[in-house]
PAZA-234049 format. One line per 4 residues: for each residue y negated, x, z of C-alpha. Coordinates in Angstrom, 1 decimal, decimal comma, padded with zeros to 4 digits, always signed. Example, Ala and Ser with C-alpha at 12.3 -4.5 7.8 and 13.67 -1.06 7.14 Angstrom:
BEGIN
+004,5/+012,3/+007,8; +001,1/+013,7/+007,1
// end
This chain:
BEGIN
-247,0/+113,5/+153,3; -243,2/+113,7/+152,8; -242,3/+110,9/+150,4; -239,0/+110,3/+152,2
-240,8/+109,8/+155,5; -243,4/+107,7/+153,9; -240,8/+105,3/+152,5; -239,3/+104,8/+155,9
-236,2/+106,9/+155,2; -236,8/+109,5/+157,9; -234,0/+110,3/+160,2; -235,9/+108,7/+163,1
-236,5/+105,5/+161,2; -232,9/+105,4/+159,9; -231,6/+105,8/+163,5; -233,9/+103,2/+164,9
-233,2/+100,7/+162,1; -229,4/+101,2/+162,3; -229,6/+100,4/+166,0; -231,7/+097,3/+165,3
-229,1/+096,1/+162,7; -226,3/+096,8/+165,0; -228,0/+094,7/+167,7; -228,6/+091,9/+165,1
-224,9/+091,8/+163,9; -222,9/+092,4/+167,0; -222,7/+092,3/+170,8; -222,6/+096,0/+171,2
-224,8/+097,2/+174,2; -227,7/+098,4/+172,0; -231,0/+098,4/+173,8; -233,7/+096,2/+172,3
-235,9/+098,1/+170,0; -239,5/+097,3/+169,2; -241,9/+098,5/+166,5; -245,3/+099,3/+168,1
-244,8/+096,7/+170,8; -244,1/+093,9/+168,3; -240,9/+091,9/+167,9; -238,2/+093,3/+165,6
-238,3/+092,2/+162,0; -234,7/+092,5/+161,3; -235,2/+092,0/+157,5; -237,0/+095,4/+157,5
-234,0/+097,1/+159,0; -231,4/+095,2/+156,9; -231,1/+098,2/+154,5; -229,0/+099,8/+157,3
-226,4/+097,0/+157,4; -223,8/+099,3/+155,7; -224,2/+101,8/+158,5; -224,3/+099,2/+161,2
-221,0/+097,8/+159,7; -219,3/+101,1/+160,4; -220,6/+101,2/+163,9; -219,5/+097,7/+164,6
-216,0/+098,2/+163,1; -215,4/+101,5/+164,9; -213,9/+100,0/+168,1; -211,4/+098,0/+166,2
-210,7/+100,9/+163,8; -209,8/+103,1/+166,8; -207,7/+100,3/+168,3; -205,9/+100,0/+164,9
-205,2/+103,7/+164,8; -203,8/+103,7/+168,4; -201,7/+100,7/+167,8; -200,1/+102,3/+164,7
-199,7/+105,6/+166,5; -197,7/+104,1/+169,3; -195,4/+102,4/+166,8; -196,6/+098,8/+166,9
-195,6/+096,6/+163,9; -198,3/+096,5/+161,2; -198,8/+092,7/+161,7; -199,2/+093,1/+165,5
-201,6/+096,0/+165,0; -203,7/+094,0/+162,5; -203,9/+091,0/+164,8; -205,1/+093,2/+167,7
-207,7/+095,0/+165,5; -209,1/+091,7/+164,2; -209,2/+090,3/+167,7; -211,2/+093,4/+169,0
-213,6/+093,0/+166,0; -214,1/+089,3/+167,0; -215,1/+090,3/+170,5; -217,5/+093,1/+169,2
-219,3/+090,8/+166,8; -219,2/+087,7/+169,1; -217,6/+086,0/+166,1; -221,0/+085,9/+164,5
-219,9/+085,8/+160,9; -216,9/+083,5/+161,7; -219,3/+081,0/+163,2; -221,4/+081,1/+160,0
-218,3/+080,5/+157,9; -217,3/+077,5/+160,1; -220,7/+076,0/+160,0; -221,0/+076,4/+156,2
-217,6/+074,7/+155,7; -218,5/+071,8/+158,0; -221,9/+071,4/+156,6; -221,2/+071,7/+152,9
-218,2/+069,4/+152,9; -219,0/+067,2/+155,9; -222,5/+066,0/+154,9; -223,5/+063,6/+152,1
-227,1/+064,8/+151,7; -228,9/+068,2/+151,8; -230,6/+067,3/+155,0; -227,4/+066,1/+156,7
-225,6/+069,3/+155,6; -228,3/+071,5/+157,2; -228,2/+069,3/+160,3; -224,4/+069,7/+160,7
-224,8/+073,5/+160,2; -227,1/+073,6/+163,2; -224,6/+071,7/+165,4; -222,7/+074,0/+167,7
-219,6/+071,8/+167,5; -216,9/+072,7/+165,0; -215,2/+070,1/+162,8; -212,0/+070,0/+160,7
-213,4/+071,9/+157,7; -214,8/+074,7/+159,9; -211,5/+074,9/+161,8; -209,5/+075,2/+158,6
-211,9/+077,8/+157,2; -211,5/+080,0/+160,3; -207,7/+079,7/+160,2; -207,6/+080,7/+156,6
-210,1/+083,5/+156,9; -208,5/+085,1/+159,9; -205,0/+084,7/+158,6; -205,9/+086,2/+155,2
-207,7/+089,2/+156,8; -204,8/+089,9/+159,2; -202,1/+089,5/+156,5; -204,0/+091,7/+153,9
-204,7/+094,4/+156,5; -201,1/+094,4/+157,5; -200,1/+094,7/+153,9; -202,3/+097,8/+153,5
-200,7/+099,4/+156,5; -197,3/+099,1/+155,0; -198,5/+101,0/+151,9; -200,6/+103,7/+153,5
-200,7/+106,1/+156,4; -202,7/+105,3/+159,6; -205,7/+107,5/+158,9; -206,1/+106,2/+155,3
-206,0/+102,6/+156,5; -208,6/+103,3/+159,2; -210,9/+104,9/+156,6; -210,5/+102,0/+154,3
-211,1/+099,6/+157,2; -214,4/+101,2/+158,0; -215,5/+101,3/+154,4; -214,7/+097,6/+154,0
-216,8/+096,8/+157,1; -219,7/+098,8/+155,5; -219,5/+097,1/+152,1; -219,1/+093,6/+153,4
-222,3/+094,0/+155,4; -224,0/+095,3/+152,3; -223,0/+092,0/+150,6; -225,0/+090,0/+153,1
-228,2/+091,4/+151,6; -227,6/+090,0/+148,1; -227,9/+086,2/+148,8; -230,5/+086,9/+151,6
-232,8/+088,7/+149,0; -231,9/+086,7/+145,9; -231,7/+083,1/+147,1; -234,7/+081,1/+148,5
-234,5/+080,0/+152,1; -233,0/+076,6/+152,6; -235,2/+075,8/+155,6; -239,0/+076,0/+155,9
-240,7/+079,3/+156,2; -244,3/+078,3/+156,7; -244,1/+077,5/+160,4; -247,2/+078,9/+162,2
-246,1/+078,8/+165,9; -243,3/+080,8/+167,4; -241,6/+077,7/+168,6; -241,6/+076,2/+165,1
-240,2/+079,5/+163,6; -237,3/+079,4/+166,0; -236,5/+075,8/+164,8; -236,9/+076,7/+161,1
-234,9/+079,1/+159,0; -233,8/+082,8/+159,1; -236,6/+083,9/+156,8; -239,2/+082,1/+158,9
-238,2/+084,3/+161,8; -237,4/+087,6/+160,1; -238,5/+087,4/+156,5; -236,2/+088,5/+153,6
-235,2/+092,0/+152,5; -236,8/+093,2/+149,3; -235,3/+094,7/+146,2; -236,2/+098,2/+147,5
-234,3/+097,4/+150,8; -231,3/+096,4/+148,7; -231,4/+099,6/+146,7; -231,6/+101,7/+149,9
-228,7/+099,8/+151,3; -226,7/+100,6/+148,1; -227,5/+104,3/+148,6; -226,3/+104,1/+152,2
-223,1/+102,5/+150,9; -222,2/+105,4/+148,7; -220,0/+107,1/+151,5; -217,9/+104,0/+151,7
-217,4/+104,0/+148,0; -216,5/+107,6/+148,0; -213,9/+107,1/+150,7; -212,2/+104,3/+148,7
-212,4/+106,3/+145,5; -210,8/+109,4/+146,9; -208,5/+107,4/+149,2; -206,9/+105,1/+146,6
-208,4/+105,8/+143,2; -210,7/+104,4/+140,7; -208,7/+101,3/+139,7; -208,4/+099,9/+143,2
-212,0/+100,6/+143,8; -213,1/+098,8/+140,7; -210,9/+095,7/+141,4; -212,1/+095,6/+145,0
-215,8/+095,7/+143,9; -215,2/+093,1/+141,2; -213,7/+090,7/+143,7; -216,5/+091,5/+146,2
-219,2/+090,6/+143,7; -217,2/+087,5/+142,5; -217,0/+086,2/+146,1; -220,8/+086,8/+146,6
-221,6/+085,0/+143,4; -219,3/+082,1/+144,2; -220,8/+081,7/+147,7; -224,3/+081,9/+146,2
-223,5/+079,3/+143,6; -221,9/+076,9/+146,0; -224,8/+077,4/+148,4; -227,5/+076,6/+145,8
-225,5/+073,4/+144,9; -225,2/+072,1/+148,4; -228,4/+073,2/+150,3; -230,6/+075,0/+147,7
-230,9/+078,3/+149,5; -229,7/+080,7/+152,1; -229,4/+080,3/+155,9; -228,0/+082,6/+158,5
-224,7/+080,7/+158,3; -224,5/+081,4/+154,6; -225,0/+085,1/+155,2; -222,1/+085,1/+157,7
-219,9/+083,2/+155,3; -220,8/+085,8/+152,6; -219,6/+088,6/+154,8; -216,3/+086,9/+155,6
-215,6/+086,1/+151,9; -216,6/+089,6/+150,8; -214,3/+091,2/+153,3; -211,4/+089,1/+152,1
-212,3/+089,9/+148,4; -212,3/+093,7/+149,2; -209,0/+093,5/+151,1; -207,4/+091,4/+148,4
-208,5/+093,8/+145,6; -207,2/+096,9/+147,4; -203,9/+095,2/+148,3; -203,3/+094,1/+144,8
-204,2/+097,4/+143,1; -202,6/+099,9/+145,5
// end
């Protein structure tokens, strides 16, 4: 048997898993995919998050290019692009960031923090976190536009989308789940944690995701050089480690909201590193 096919890296599996990850991370009209008539285990397709990130960012990247081509100011173009991205993702990661901010700093105990994170209402901490996150991403993207041509910015934008989705896998695989994972019934699994529903990606999944992230790294390397790439990766990893450390301190493990916050902070770290170094 072909070892590539045996490991799940066939073209067919890659396509199917990328569609599943795109469905998981966005509101793009991707038909529901099943594995042998069983529910999707999104942790098994998580290695394609870097590819799904590109697919998810493509509409806003095209919007960004068109906005710059017709002569819109870089700040206006950045606001439009980020707005389109919010619609495509359904503000999934932003919701996670807001819930984390409200829960971590609005609750006195671990149980209360997790309870707040489940609440759909948004509080002061969550509102401020969203304002800061969106403002930083818009401002940093606009700063990149003022330093580079349109196509180069679009290529970097897609690469950042890919790498920030890769970052999600690190705390998901490395941290224990914050909520129970031993629920036996489907109803209990829905009310428990992310890992109870979908499991966690393995080290092998993370390595495969790293391999699929190589094109994004190459784009940044040849687009802006080795120094900006290294600084961007340093700040990316720093944000992931900081979020992971704070998460362990507050709730003792990952949740879906933590993964969303990780993506947001990673995107900001990448944008910041590139803006500083270019």
